[in-house]
BADRENZA-462831 format. One record per residue: residue number from 0; residue in one letter; x, y, z of N, C-alpha, C, O, CB in turn. Coordinates in steps of 0.2 Angstrom, whole numbers, padded with zeros to 4 digits. Glycine has a CB too. Example, Ala and Ser with C-alpha at 12.3 -4.5 7.8 and 13.67 -1.06 7.14 Angstrom:
// BADRENZA-462831
nuba,fidren,n_u,n_v,n_w,ca_u,ca_v,ca_w,c_u,c_v,c_w,o_u,o_v,o_w,cb_u,cb_v,cb_w
0,A,0066,-0028,0039,0062,-0022,0039,0066,-0016,0039,0071,-0017,0042,0057,-0022,0045
1,S,0064,-0011,0035,0068,-0005,0036,0064,0000,0039,0067,0006,0040,0070,-0003,0029
END
This chain:
// BADRENZA-462831
nuba,fidren,n_u,n_v,n_w,ca_u,ca_v,ca_w,c_u,c_v,c_w,o_u,o_v,o_w,cb_u,cb_v,cb_w
0,M,1043,-0399,0456,1045,-0399,0464,1039,-0401,0468,1034,-0397,0466,1049,-0393,0466
1,A,1039,-0405,0472,1033,-0407,0476,1031,-0401,0480,1035,-0398,0483,1034,-0413,0479
2,T,1024,-0400,0481,1021,-0396,0485,1021,-0398,0492,1016,-0402,0494,1015,-0393,0483
3,Q,1025,-0396,0497,1025,-0399,0504,1019,-0396,0508,1017,-0390,0508,1032,-0397,0507
4,L,1015,-0401,0511,1010,-0399,0514,1011,-0398,0522,1008,-0394,0525,1004,-0404,0513
5,S,1015,-0403,0525,1017,-0403,0532,1023,-0405,0533,1027,-0407,0529,1013,-0407,0535
6,E,1025,-0403,0539,1032,-0405,0542,1031,-0410,0547,1027,-0410,0552,1036,-0398,0545
7,A,1036,-0415,0548,1035,-0421,0552,1038,-0418,0560,1044,-0417,0560,1040,-0427,0549
8,K,1033,-0418,0564,1035,-0416,0571,1036,-0422,0575,1038,-0421,0581,1030,-0411,0574
9,S,1034,-0427,0573,1036,-0433,0577,1036,-0440,0572,1035,-0439,0566,1031,-0434,0582
10,Q,1038,-0445,0575,1039,-0451,0570,1033,-0453,0567,1032,-0457,0562,1042,-0456,0574
11,T,1027,-0451,0571,1021,-0454,0568,1017,-0449,0564,1012,-0451,0562,1015,-0457,0574
12,E,1019,-0443,0563,1016,-0439,0559,1017,-0440,0552,1023,-0441,0550,1017,-0432,0561
13,L,1013,-0439,0548,1013,-0440,0541,1016,-0434,0537,1015,-0428,0539,1005,-0441,0538
14,V,1021,-0435,0532,1023,-0430,0528,1021,-0431,0521,1022,-0436,0518,1031,-0430,0528
15,I,1016,-0426,0519,1013,-0428,0513,1015,-0422,0508,1015,-0416,0510,1005,-0428,0514
16,S,1016,-0425,0502,1018,-0420,0497,1014,-0422,0490,1012,-0428,0490,1026,-0420,0495
17,W,1014,-0418,0485,1010,-0419,0479,1014,-0419,0473,1017,-0414,0471,1005,-0415,0479
18,E,1015,-0425,0470,1020,-0426,0465,1016,-0429,0459,1011,-0433,0460,1026,-0431,0467
19,A,1019,-0428,0453,1016,-0431,0447,1017,-0439,0447,1022,-0441,0450,1019,-0428,0441
20,L,1013,-0442,0443,1014,-0449,0443,1021,-0451,0439,1023,-0448,0434,1008,-0453,0439
21,P,1025,-0454,0442,1032,-0456,0440,1032,-0460,0433,1027,-0464,0432,1036,-0461,0445
22,K,1035,-0458,0428,1035,-0461,0422,1035,-0470,0422,1032,-0473,0418,1040,-0458,0418
23,D,1039,-0472,0427,1040,-0479,0427,1035,-0482,0432,1036,-0488,0433,1048,-0480,0429
24,F,1031,-0479,0435,1026,-0481,0440,1020,-0484,0436,1017,-0482,0432,1023,-0476,0444
25,K,1019,-0491,0439,1014,-0495,0435,1008,-0495,0440,1008,-0498,0446,1016,-0503,0433
26,L,1002,-0492,0438,0996,-0492,0442,0993,-0499,0443,0994,-0502,0438,0991,-0488,0439
27,E,0991,-0500,0448,0987,-0507,0449,0982,-0508,0444,0978,-0504,0443,0984,-0508,0456
28,D,0982,-0514,0442,0978,-0516,0436,0973,-0522,0439,0973,-0527,0436,0982,-0518,0429
29,E,0970,-0520,0444,0965,-0525,0447,0960,-0527,0443,0957,-0522,0440,0963,-0524,0454
30,P,0958,-0533,0442,0952,-0535,0438,0945,-0532,0442,0945,-0532,0448,0951,-0542,0438
31,V,0941,-0530,0438,0935,-0528,0440,0930,-0534,0443,0930,-0539,0441,0931,-0524,0434
32,E,0928,-0532,0450,0924,-0537,0454,0919,-0540,0450,0919,-0547,0450,0921,-0534,0460
33,N,0915,-0537,0446,0909,-0539,0443,0907,-0535,0437,0909,-0529,0437,0904,-0540,0447
34,T,0904,-0537,0432,0902,-0533,0426,0897,-0527,0429,0896,-0523,0425,0898,-0537,0421
35,G,0894,-0528,0434,0889,-0522,0436,0893,-0516,0438,0890,-0510,0438,0885,-0524,0442
36,Q,0899,-0516,0440,0902,-0510,0443,0903,-0505,0437,0901,-0499,0438,0909,-0512,0446
37,P,0906,-0506,0432,0906,-0502,0426,0900,-0499,0424,0899,-0493,0423,0909,-0505,0420
38,L,0895,-0503,0425,0888,-0500,0423,0886,-0495,0428,0883,-0489,0427,0882,-0507,0423
39,L,0887,-0497,0434,0885,-0492,0440,0889,-0485,0440,0886,-0480,0441,0886,-0495,0447
40,A,0895,-0485,0438,0900,-0480,0437,0897,-0476,0431,0897,-0470,0431,0907,-0482,0437
41,G,0896,-0479,0425,0894,-0476,0419,0887,-0473,0420,0886,-0467,0417,0894,-0481,0414
42,A,0883,-0475,0423,0876,-0472,0424,0877,-0466,0428,0873,-0461,0427,0872,-0478,0428
43,L,0881,-0466,0433,0882,-0460,0437,0884,-0454,0432,0882,-0448,0433,0887,-0461,0443
44,R,0888,-0455,0428,0891,-0450,0424,0886,-0448,0418,0884,-0443,0417,0898,-0452,0421
45,E,0883,-0453,0415,0878,-0452,0410,0873,-0447,0411,0872,-0442,0407,0875,-0458,0408
46,S,0869,-0447,0417,0864,-0442,0418,0867,-0436,0420,0864,-0431,0418,0860,-0445,0425
47,L,0873,-0435,0422,0876,-0429,0423,0877,-0426,0416,0876,-0420,0415,0883,-0429,0426
48,E,0880,-0430,0412,0881,-0427,0405,0875,-0425,0401,0876,-0420,0398,0885,-0432,0401
49,I,0870,-0429,0402,0864,-0427,0398,0861,-0421,0401,0859,-0417,0397,0859,-0432,0398
50,S,0861,-0420,0407,0858,-0414,0411,0862,-0407,0409,0859,-0402,0410,0858,-0415,0418
51,G,0868,-0408,0407,0872,-0402,0405,0876,-0400,0411,0879,-0395,0411,0868,-0396,0403
52,F,0877,-0405,0416,0880,-0403,0422,0888,-0402,0421,0892,-0398,0424,0879,-0409,0427
53,I,0891,-0407,0417,0898,-0408,0416,0901,-0402,0412,0898,-0400,0407,0900,-0416,0412
54,Q,0906,-0399,0415,0910,-0393,0412,0917,-0396,0410,0920,-0400,0413,0909,-0387,0416
55,P,0920,-0392,0405,0927,-0394,0403,0932,-0395,0409,0936,-0399,0409,0929,-0390,0397
56,Q,0932,-0391,0414,0937,-0390,0419,0936,-0396,0424,0940,-0397,0429,0937,-0384,0422
57,M,0930,-0399,0424,0929,-0404,0429,0932,-0411,0427,0934,-0412,0421,0922,-0405,0429
58,L,0933,-0415,0432,0936,-0422,0430,0932,-0427,0434,0931,-0427,0440,0944,-0422,0433
59,I,0929,-0431,0430,0925,-0436,0432,0928,-0443,0430,0928,-0444,0423,0917,-0435,0430
60,A,0929,-0448,0434,0933,-0454,0431,0931,-0460,0436,0929,-0459,0441,0940,-0453,0430
61,S,0932,-0466,0432,0931,-0472,0436,0938,-0476,0436,0941,-0476,0431,0925,-0477,0433
62,N,0939,-0480,0442,0945,-0484,0442,0951,-0480,0439,0954,-0482,0435,0943,-0491,0438
63,F,0952,-0474,0442,0957,-0469,0440,0962,-0468,0446,0959,-0467,0451,0953,-0463,0437
64,G,0968,-0467,0444,0973,-0466,0450,0973,-0459,0453,0975,-0455,0450,0979,-0468,0447
65,L,0972,-0459,0459,0973,-0453,0464,0980,-0454,0467,0981,-0459,0471,0967,-0452,0469
66,C,0984,-0449,0466,0991,-0449,0469,0993,-0445,0475,0990,-0439,0475,0996,-0448,0463
67,A,0997,-0447,0479,1000,-0443,0484,1007,-0446,0486,1007,-0452,0484,0995,-0442,0490
68,T,1011,-0443,0488,1017,-0446,0491,1017,-0445,0498,1016,-0439,0501,1024,-0442,0488
69,V,1018,-0450,0502,1018,-0450,0510,1024,-0453,0513,1025,-0459,0512,1012,-0453,0512
70,N,1027,-0449,0517,1033,-0451,0520,1038,-0454,0514,1042,-0459,0516,1032,-0457,0525
71,G,1038,-0451,0509,1043,-0453,0503,1041,-0458,0499,1044,-0460,0494,1049,-0455,0507
72,Q,1035,-0461,0501,1033,-0467,0497,1027,-0464,0492,1022,-0461,0495,1030,-0474,0502
73,F,1028,-0466,0486,1022,-0464,0481,1016,-0469,0482,1017,-0475,0482,1025,-0464,0474
74,I,1010,-0466,0482,1004,-0470,0483,0999,-0468,0477,0998,-0462,0476,1001,-0469,0489
75,A,0996,-0473,0474,0990,-0471,0470,0984,-0476,0472,0986,-0482,0473,0993,-0472,0462
76,K,0979,-0474,0472,0973,-0477,0474,0968,-0476,0468,0967,-0471,0466,0970,-0475,0480
77,A,0964,-0481,0466,0959,-0480,0461,0952,-0481,0463,0950,-0487,0464,0960,-0486,0455
78,P,0948,-0476,0465,0941,-0476,0467,0937,-0479,0461,0939,-0478,0456,0938,-0469,0469
79,D,0931,-0481,0463,0926,-0483,0458,0924,-0478,0454,0922,-0478,0448,0921,-0488,0461
80,W,0923,-0472,0457,0920,-0466,0454,0923,-0459,0458,0923,-0459,0465,0912,-0467,0454
81,V,0925,-0454,0455,0928,-0449,0458,0925,-0442,0454,0925,-0442,0448,0935,-0450,0459
82,Y,0924,-0437,0458,0922,-0430,0455,0927,-0425,0458,0928,-0424,0464,0914,-0428,0456
83,V,0930,-0421,0453,0935,-0416,0454,0931,-0409,0451,0930,-0409,0445,0941,-0417,0451
84,P,0930,-0405,0455,0926,-0399,0453,0930,-0395,0447,0928,-0392,0442,0924,-0395,0459
85,S,0937,-0395,0449,0941,-0390,0443,0948,-0393,0443,0951,-0395,0449,0941,-0382,0445
86,V,0951,-0393,0438,0958,-0395,0437,0962,-0389,0433,0959,-0385,0430,0959,-0401,0433
87,N,0968,-0389,0434,0972,-0383,0431,0972,-0384,0424,0972,-0379,0420,0979,-0383,0434
88,Q,0972,-0390,0421,0974,-0391,0414,0969,-0397,0412,0969,-0402,0414,0981,-0392,0413
89,V,0965,-0395,0406,0961,-0401,0404,0965,-0405,0399,0968,-0403,0394,0954,-0398,0400
90,V,0966,-0411,0401,0969,-0416,0398,0965,-0422,0395,0961,-0424,0399,0975,-0419,0402
91,G,0965,-0424,0389,0960,-0428,0386,0961,-0435,0389,0957,-0439,0390,0960,-0428,0378
92,N,0967,-0437,0390,0969,-0444,0391,0973,-0445,0397,0979,-0446,0397,0972,-0447,0384
93,R,0970,-0443,0403,0974,-0444,0409,0975,-0451,0412,0970,-0455,0411,0971,-0439,0415
94,K,0981,-0452,0414,0982,-0458,0417,0981,-0459,0425,0980,-0464,0428,0989,-0461,0415
95,S,0982,-0453,0428,0981,-0452,0435,0980,-0444,0437,0980,-0440,0432,0988,-0454,0438
96,Y,0979,-0443,0443,0977,-0436,0445,0981,-0435,0452,0979,-0439,0456,0969,-0434,0445
97,T,0985,-0430,0452,0987,-0428,0459,0984,-0421,0462,0986,-0416,0459,0995,-0427,0458
98,P,0980,-0422,0467,0976,-0416,0470,0982,-0411,0472,0988,-0412,0473,0972,-0418,0477
99,N,0980,-0405,0472,0984,-0398,0474,0989,-0397,0468,0989,-0391,0466,0988,-0399,0480
100,L,0993,-0402,0466,0997,-0401,0460,0994,-0400,0454,0997,-0395,0450,1001,-0406,0459
101,E,0988,-0403,0452,0985,-0403,0446,0978,-0400,0447,0975,-0399,0442,0985,-0410,0443
102,G,0976,-0398,0453,0969,-0395,0453,0967,-0395,0460,0971,-0396,0465,0964,-0398,0449
103,D,0960,-0396,0461,0956,-0396,0467,0957,-0403,0470,0959,-0408,0466,0949,-0395,0466
104,I,0956,-0404,0476,0955,-0410,0479,0949,-0413,0477,0944,-0409,0477,0956,-0409,0487
105,P,0948,-0419,0476,0941,-0422,0474,0936,-0420,0479,0937,-0420,0485,0942,-0430,0474
106,A,0930,-0418,0477,0924,-0417,0481,0920,-0423,0484,0917,-0423,0489,0920,-0413,0477
107,I,0921,-0428,0480,0917,-0434,0482,0920,-0440,0478,0922,-0439,0473,0909,-0434,0479
108,T,0921,-0445,0482,0923,-0452,0479,0918,-0457,0481,0915,-0457,0487,0931,-0453,0483
109,I,0917,-0462,0477,0912,-0467,0478,0916,-0474,0477,0919,-0475,0472,0906,-0467,0473
110,E,0914,-0479,0482,0917,-0485,0481,0911,-0490,0481,0907,-0489,0486,0921,-0487,0486
111,F,0910,-0495,0476,0905,-0500,0477,0908,-0506,0481,0913,-0509,0479,0903,-0503,0470
112,L,0904,-0507,0485,0906,-0513,0491,0908,-0519,0486,0905,-0522,0482,0900,-0515,0496
113,S,0914,-0521,0488,0916,-0528,0485,0914,-0534,0489,0912,-0534,0495,0924,-0528,0484
114,D,0914,-0540,0486,0913,-0546,0489,0918,-0549,0493,0917,-0554,0496,0911,-0550,0484
115,S,0924,-0546,0493,0930,-0549,0495,0932,-0546,0502,0929,-0547,0507,0934,-0549,0490
116,E,0938,-0543,0502,0941,-0541,0508,0938,-0534,0512,0941,-0533,0517,0948,-0540,0507
117,G,0934,-0531,0508,0931,-0525,0511,0936,-0519,0512,0936,-0515,0517,0928,-0527,0518
118,G,0941,-0519,0507,0946,-0513,0507,0943,-0506,0508,0947,-0502,0510,0950,-0514,0501
119,E,0937,-0505,0506,0934,-0499,0506,0933,-0496,0513,0933,-0490,0514,0927,-0500,0503
120,Y,0934,-0500,0518,0934,-0498,0525,0941,-0498,0529,0941,-0497,0535,0929,-0502,0529
121,S,0946,-0500,0525,0953,-0500,0527,0955,-0494,0530,0955,-0489,0527,0957,-0503,0523
122,V,0958,-0494,0537,0960,-0488,0539,0968,-0490,0541,0971,-0486,0545,0957,-0487,0546
123,K,0971,-0494,0537,0977,-0497,0538,0982,-0490,0536,0981,-0487,0531,0979,-0503,0533
124,R,0986,-0489,0541,0990,-0483,0541,0997,-0484,0537,1000,-0480,0534,0991,-0480,0547
125,A,1000,-0491,0538,1006,-0492,0536,1006,-0493,0528,1001,-0494,0525,1009,-0499,0539
126,Y,1012,-0492,0525,1012,-0492,0518,1010,-0499,0515,1013,-0504,0518,1019,-0490,0515
127,P,1006,-0500,0510,1003,-0495,0507,0996,-0494,0512,0993,-0499,0514,1001,-0497,0500
128,P,0994,-0488,0513,0988,-0487,0517,0982,-0490,0514,0981,-0490,0508,0988,-0480,0519
129,G,0977,-0491,0519,0970,-0492,0516,0966,-0487,0512,0968,-0481,0513,0966,-0495,0521
130,K,0961,-0488,0509,0957,-0483,0506,0954,-0478,0510,0955,-0472,0509,0952,-0486,0501
131,W,0951,-0481,0515,0947,-0476,0520,0952,-0471,0523,0951,-0465,0523,0944,-0480,0526
132,F,0959,-0473,0525,0964,-0469,0528,0966,-0465,0523,0966,-0459,0524,0970,-0473,0530
133,F,0967,-0467,0516,0970,-0463,0511,0965,-0457,0509,0967,-0452,0508,0971,-0466,0505
134,Y,0959,-0458,0509,0954,-0453,0507,0952,-0448,0513,0951,-0442,0512,0948,-0457,0505
135,E,0953,-0451,0519,0951,-0447,0525,0957,-0443,0527,0956,-0437,0529,0949,-0451,0530
136,Q,0963,-0446,0528,0968,-0443,0531,0974,-0440,0527,0977,-0435,0529,0971,-0448,0536
137,I,0974,-0443,0521,0979,-0440,0516,0976,-0435,0511,0978,-0430,0511,0982,-0446,0512
138,L,0971,-0438,0507,0968,-0433,0502,0963,-0428,0506,0963,-0422,0504,0964,-0437,0497
139,Q,0960,-0430,0511,0955,-0427,0515,0949,-0425,0511,0948,-0419,0510,0957,-0421,0518
140,I,0946,-0430,0507,0941,-0429,0502,0935,-0427,0507,0933,-0431,0512,0941,-0435,0497
141,P,0931,-0422,0505,0925,-0420,0510,0920,-0426,0510,0917,-0427,0515,0922,-0413,0507
142,I,0918,-0429,0504,0913,-0434,0505,0915,-0441,0502,0918,-0441,0497,0907,-0431,0500
143,Y,0914,-0446,0506,0916,-0452,0504,0909,-0457,0504,0906,-0458,0509,0921,-0455,0509
144,V,0908,-0460,0499,0901,-0464,0498,0903,-0471,0497,0907,-0473,0492,0897,-0461,0492
145,I,0900,-0476,0501,0901,-0483,0500,0894,-0485,0498,0890,-0484,0502,0904,-0487,0506
146,F,0894,-0489,0493,0887,-0491,0490,0888,-0499,0489,0892,-0502,0486,0885,-0487,0483
147,E,0883,-0502,0493,0882,-0509,0492,0876,-0511,0487,0871,-0512,0488,0881,-0512,0499
148,P,0879,-0513,0480,0874,-0513,0475,0869,-0519,0476,0863,-0518,0473,0877,-0514,0470
149,D,0870,-0525,0479,0865,-0530,0479,0860,-0528,0484,0854,-0530,0483,0868,-0537,0481
150,G,0861,-0525,0490,0856,-0523,0494,0854,-0516,0494,0849,-0515,0498,0858,-0525,0501
151,G,0857,-0512,0491,0855,-0505,0490,0857,-0501,0496,0855,-0495,0496,0849,-0504,0489
152,L,0862,-0503,0500,0864,-0500,0506,0869,-0494,0504,0874,-0495,0502,0866,-0504,0510
153,L,0867,-0488,0505,0871,-0482,0504,0873,-0478,0510,0869,-0476,0514,0868,-0476,0500
154,E,0880,-0479,0511,0883,-0475,0517,0886,-0469,0514,0890,-0469,0510,0888,-0480,0520
155,F,0884,-0464,0518,0886,-0457,0516,0891,-0454,0521,0888,-0452,0527,0880,-0452,0515
156,Y,0897,-0453,0520,0902,-0450,0525,0904,-0444,0523,0906,-0442,0517,0907,-0455,0527
157,Q,0904,-0439,0529,0906,-0432,0527,0912,-0430,0532,0912,-0432,0538,0900,-0427,0528
158,L,0917,-0427,0529,0923,-0426,0533,0921,-0420,0538,0919,-0415,0536,0930,-0424,0529
159,E,0922,-0422,0544,0922,-0416,0550,0927,-0417,0555,0928,-0423,0558,0914,-0416,0553
160,N,0930,-0412,0556,0937,-0412,0561,0941,-0418,0559,0944,-0422,0563,0935,-0414,0568
161,K,0942,-0418,0552,0947,-0423,0549,0945,-0430,0551,0949,-0435,0551,0954,-0423,0553
162,R,0939,-0431,0552,0936,-0438,0553,0930,-0439,0549,0926,-0434,0548,0934,-0440,0561
163,Y,0928,-0445,0545,0923,-0446,0542,0917,-0448,0546,0917,-0453,0550,0924,-0451,0538
164,E,0912,-0444,0546,0905,-0445,0550,0900,-0448,0546,0898,-0444,0541,0903,-0439,0555
165,L,0896,-0453,0548,0891,-0456,0544,0885,-0451,0545,0883,-0449,0550,0889,-0463,0547
166,K,0882,-0449,0539,0876,-0445,0539,0870,-0449,0537,0870,-0453,0533,0877,-0439,0534
167,Q,0864,-0446,0540,0858,-0449,0538,0855,-0446,0533,0855,-0439,0532,0854,-0449,0544
168,P,0851,-0449,0528,0848,-0446,0522,0842,-0442,0525,0839,-0442,0530,0845,-0451,0517
169,D,0839,-0438,0520,0833,-0434,0521,0827,-0438,0521,0827,-0444,0520,0832,-0428,0517
170,E,0821,-0436,0521,0815,-0439,0522,0814,-0443,0515,0809,-0447,0514,0809,-0434,0524
171,N,0817,-0441,0510,0816,-0445,0503,0822,-0450,0502,0822,-0454,0497,0817,-0440,0497
172,G,0826,-0451,0507,0832,-0456,0507,0837,-0453,0503,0841,-0457,0500,0830,-0462,0505
173,R,0838,-0447,0502,0844,-0444,0498,0848,-0440,0502,0846,-0438,0508,0841,-0439,0493
174,H,0854,-0438,0499,0859,-0434,0503,0861,-0428,0498,0863,-0429,0493,0865,-0438,0504
175,W,0860,-0422,0501,0862,-0416,0497,0869,-0415,0497,0872,-0415,0502,0859,-0410,0500
176,I,0872,-0414,0491,0879,-0412,0490,0879,-0405,0487,0878,-0404,0481,0883,-0417,0486
177,D,0881,-0401,0492,0881,-0394,0491,0885,-0392,0485,0883,-0388,0480,0883,-0390,0497
178,V,0892,-0394,0484,0897,-0392,0480,0894,-0394,0472,0896,-0391,0467,0904,-0396,0482
179,M,0889,-0399,0472,0886,-0401,0466,0880,-0398,0464,0877,-0398,0458,0886,-0408,0465
180,G,0877,-0396,0470,0869,-0393,0469,0865,-0399,0467,0860,-0398,0463,0869,-0388,0463
181,L,0866,-0405,0469,0862,-0411,0468,0861,-0416,0474,0865,-0416,0479,0866,-0415,0462
182,F,0856,-0419,0473,0855,-0425,0479,0858,-0431,0476,0858,-0432,0470,0846,-0426,0481
183,L,0860,-0436,0480,0862,-0442,0478,0858,-0447,0482,0858,-0447,0489,0870,-0443,0479
184,G,0855,-0452,0479,0851,-0457,0482,0851,-0464,0478,0855,-0464,0473,0845,-0454,0483
185,T,0847,-0468,0481,0846,-0475,0477,0840,-0475,0473,0835,-0472,0475,0847,-0481,0482
186,W,0840,-0480,0468,0834,-0481,0464,0835,-0488,0462,0840,-0491,0462,0834,-0476,0458
187,Q,0829,-0491,0462,0828,-0498,0460,0825,-0499,0453,0820,-0496,0452,0823,-0501,0466
188,G,0828,-0502,0448,0825,-0503,0442,0831,-0507,0437,0835,-0511,0440,0824,-0496,0438
189,T,0829,-0506,0431,0834,-0510,0426,0837,-0505,0421,0834,-0500,0419,0830,-0515,0423
190,K,0843,-0507,0419,0847,-0503,0414,0852,-0507,0411,0856,-0510,0415,0850,-0497,0417
191,E,0852,-0508,0404,0857,-0512,0401,0858,-0519,0403,0863,-0521,0403,0863,-0508,0402
192,G,0852,-0522,0405,0851,-0529,0407,0853,-0530,0414,0853,-0535,0417,0856,-0533,0403
193,R,0854,-0525,0418,0856,-0526,0425,0850,-0523,0429,0848,-0517,0428,0862,-0521,0428
194,S,0847,-0528,0433,0841,-0526,0437,0843,-0526,0444,0847,-0530,0447,0836,-0531,0437
195,G,0842,-0521,0447,0844,-0520,0455,0844,-0512,0457,0840,-0508,0455,0851,-0523,0456
196,Y,0848,-0511,0462,0849,-0505,0465,0854,-0501,0461,0860,-0504,0459,0850,-0505,0472
197,W,0853,-0494,0461,0858,-0490,0456,0858,-0483,0461,0854,-0482,0465,0855,-0488,0448
198,L,0864,-0480,0460,0865,-0473,0463,0862,-0468,0458,0863,-0469,0452,0872,-0471,0465
199,R,0858,-0463,0460,0855,-0459,0455,0856,-0452,0458,0857,-0451,0464,0848,-0460,0453
200,W,0855,-0447,0453,0855,-0439,0455,0849,-0437,0455,0845,-0439,0450,0860,-0435,0451
201,W,0847,-0432,0458,0841,-0428,0458,0843,-0420,0459,0847,-0419,0463,0836,-0430,0464
202,D,0840,-0416,0456,0841,-0409,0456,0838,-0406,0462,0835,-0410,0466,0838,-0405,0449
203,Q,0839,-0400,0463,0836,-0396,0470,0829,-0397,0470,0826,-0398,0476,0838,-0389,0470
204,A,0825,-0397,0464,0818,-0397,0465,0815,-0404,0466,0809,-0406,0467,0815,-0395,0458
205,G,0820,-0409,0466,0818,-0416,0467,0817,-0420,0461,0814,-0425,0461,0812,-0417,0471
206,N,0819,-0417,0455,0818,-0420,0448,0824,-0425,0447,0830,-0424,0447,0818,-0415,0443
207,L,0822,-0431,0445,0827,-0436,0444,0830,-0435,0437,0827,-0434,0432,0825,-0444,0444
208,L,0837,-0434,0437,0841,-0433,0431,0841,-0440,0427,0843,-0445,0429,0849,-0432,0433
209,P,0838,-0439,0421,0837,-0445,0417,0843,-0448,0414,0848,-0445,0412,0831,-0444,0412
210,W,0843,-0455,0413,0847,-0458,0408,0845,-0457,0401,0840,-0455,0400,0848,-0465,0410
211,A,0849,-0459,0396,0848,-0458,0389,0841,-0461,0387,0837,-0458,0384,0854,-0460,0385
212,V,0840,-0468,0389,0834,-0471,0387,0828,-0468,0391,0823,-0469,0388,0835,-0479,0389
213,E,0829,-0465,0397,0823,-0462,0400,0822,-0455,0396,0816,-0454,0395,0825,-0461,0408
214,Q,0827,-0452,0394,0826,-0446,0391,0822,-0447,0384,0818,-0443,0382,0833,-0442,0390
215,I,0824,-0452,0381,0821,-0453,0374,0813,-0455,0375,0809,-0453,0372,0824,-0460,0370
216,E,0812,-0459,0381,0805,-0461,0383,0801,-0455,0384,0795,-0454,0383,0805,-0466,0389
217,Q,0804,-0450,0388,0801,-0444,0390,0799,-0440,0384,0794,-0436,0384,0805,-0440,0395
218,E,0804,-0439,0379,0803,-0436,0373,0798,-0439,0368,0794,-0436,0365,0809,-0436,0369
219,R,0797,-0446,0368,0792,-0450,0365,0786,-0448,0368,0781,-0447,0365,0794,-0457,0366
220,Q,0785,-0448,0375,0779,-0446,0378,0776,-0439,0377,0770,-0438,0376,0779,-0447,0385
221,R,0781,-0435,0377,0780,-0428,0375,0777,-0427,0368,0772,-0423,0367,0786,-0423,0376
222,A,0780,-0431,0363,0777,-0431,0357,0771,-0434,0355,0768,-0432,0351,0782,-0433,0353
223,E,0769,-0439,0360,0763,-0442,0359,0758,-0438,0362,0752,-0438,0360,0763,-0448,0362
224,Q,0759,-0434,0368,0754,-0430,0371,0753,-0424,0366,0748,-0421,0366,0757,-0427,0378
225,E,0758,-0422,0362,0757,-0416,0358,0753,-0419,0352,0748,-0415,0350,0764,-0414,0355
226,R,0754,-0425,0350,0749,-0428,0344,0743,-0428,0347,0738,-0426,0343,0752,-0435,0342
227,Q,0741,-0431,0353,0734,-0431,0355,0731,-0424,0356,0725,-0424,0355,0734,-0435,0362
228,R,0735,-0419,0358,0733,-0413,0359,0730,-0410,0352,0725,-0406,0351,0738,-0409,0362
229,A,0734,-0411,0347,0733,-0408,0340,0727,-0412,0337,0723,-0409,0334,0739,-0410,0336
230,E,0726,-0419,0339,0720,-0423,0336,0714,-0420,0340,0709,-0420,0337,0721,-0430,0338
231,Q,0715,-0419,0346,0709,-0416,0350,0707,-0409,0347,0701,-0408,0346,0710,-0416,0358
232,E,0711,-0405,0345,0709,-0399,0342,0706,-0399,0335,0701,-0396,0334,0716,-0394,0342
233,R,0709,-0405,0331,0706,-0406,0325,0699,-0408,0326,0694,-0406,0322,0710,-0411,0320
234,Q,0698,-0413,0330,0691,-0415,0331,0686,-0410,0334,0680,-0409,0332,0691,-0421,0337
235,Q,0688,-0405,0338,0684,-0400,0340,0682,-0395,0334,0677,-0393,0334,0688,-0396,0345
236,K,0687,-0394,0330,0686,-0390,0324,0681,-0393,0320,0676,-0389,0318,0693,-0389,0321
237,E,0682,-0399,0319,0677,-0403,0314,0670,-0402,0317,0665,-0401,0314,0679,-0411,0313
238,R,0669,-0404,0324,0663,-0404,0327,0659,-0396,0326,0654,-0395,0325,0663,-0406,0335
239,L,0664,-0392,0327,0661,-0384,0326,0659,-0383,0319,0654,-0379,0318,0667,-0379,0328
240,I,0663,-0385,0314,0661,-0384,0307,0655,-0388,0306,0651,-0385,0302,0666,-0387,0303
241,A,0654,-0394,0308,0648,-0398,0307,0642,-0394,0310,0636,-0394,0307,0649,-0405,0310
242,Y,0642,-0391,0316,0637,-0388,0320,0635,-0382,0316,0629,-0381,0315,0639,-0386,0326
243,L,0639,-0377,0314,0638,-0372,0310,0635,-0374,0303,0630,-0370,0302,0645,-0369,0308
244,Q,0637,-0379,0300,0633,-0381,0293,0627,-0383,0295,0622,-0382,0291,0637,-0387,0290
245,S,0626,-0386,0301,0619,-0389,0303,0614,-0383,0304,0608,-0383,0304,0619,-0393,0309
246,Q,0617,-0377,0306,0613,-0371,0307,0612,-0367,0300,0610,-0361,0301,0616,-0366,0313
247,G,0615,-0369,0295,0614,-0365,0288,0619,-0360,0288,0618,-0355,0285,0607,-0362,0288
248,I,0625,-0361,0292,0631,-0356,0292,0636,-0358,0289,0639,-0364,0290,0632,-0354,0299
249,D,0639,-0354,0284,0645,-0356,0280,0651,-0354,0284,0652,-0348,0285,0645,-0353,0273
250,P,0655,-0359,0286,0661,-0358,0291,0666,-0353,0288,0670,-0350,0291,0664,-0365,0293
251,N,0666,-0354,0281,0671,-0350,0277,0669,-0343,0276,0674,-0339,0275,0672,-0353,0269
252,N,0663,-0341,0277,0661,-0334,0276,0660,-0330,0283,0657,-0325,0284,0654,-0334,0272
253,L,0663,-0334,0288,0662,-0330,0295,0667,-0324,0296,0673,-0324,0294,0663,-0336,0302
254,S,0664,-0319,0298,0668,-0312,0298,0673,-0312,0304,0677,-0308,0305,0664,-0306,0298
END
């Protein structure tokens, strides 16, 4: 049975309920705008996974149906990236997610700005509603991020009094996300053949959460530093032995 959230007091008020995805409902299977979007979404998850942030009860997904029933009409929208802090049941192969019915409301959703109709900003209220309206008024997701990959523009919106308000970054160009304990910001570089702007995570101390290739490079550098340190110690020991021998002292007989 649906969990009723509101009662219609006028013809314009929304009646929202939370119901599971109908078995015969077909999620929109829109083609990906470009090959860069899956890379952007995957990179966001990768650094979280490597850092040990992701826990079994969390839901992190891309192009994944978020569901709600509004005025008797079932709606599913697929954000480019979404983070849900806790779900009621860990399911290995989810096709969709209905907030409140299946767990927490998503804490943050991210859209990569498309080259076409700009549906990321749509406040269309009539069925089917626009993405902005769906996230802000129906799901009431606390943080909505719109990222323009080509130019690196990051728009960070926070829900205040049931409206999204644009927030300015800190002095480092990053936004603090309290529920995650992480900063979100932009970074310019190359990964998997794509050069340009990326969304990246930083911890509270300002350390960049690495990707796998970066972690491997960091480990290689640490190993090289350890090798150099060991080599320096070996050379110092040899010089000391040579000095003692020059003074007629047997290094092996030192007490």
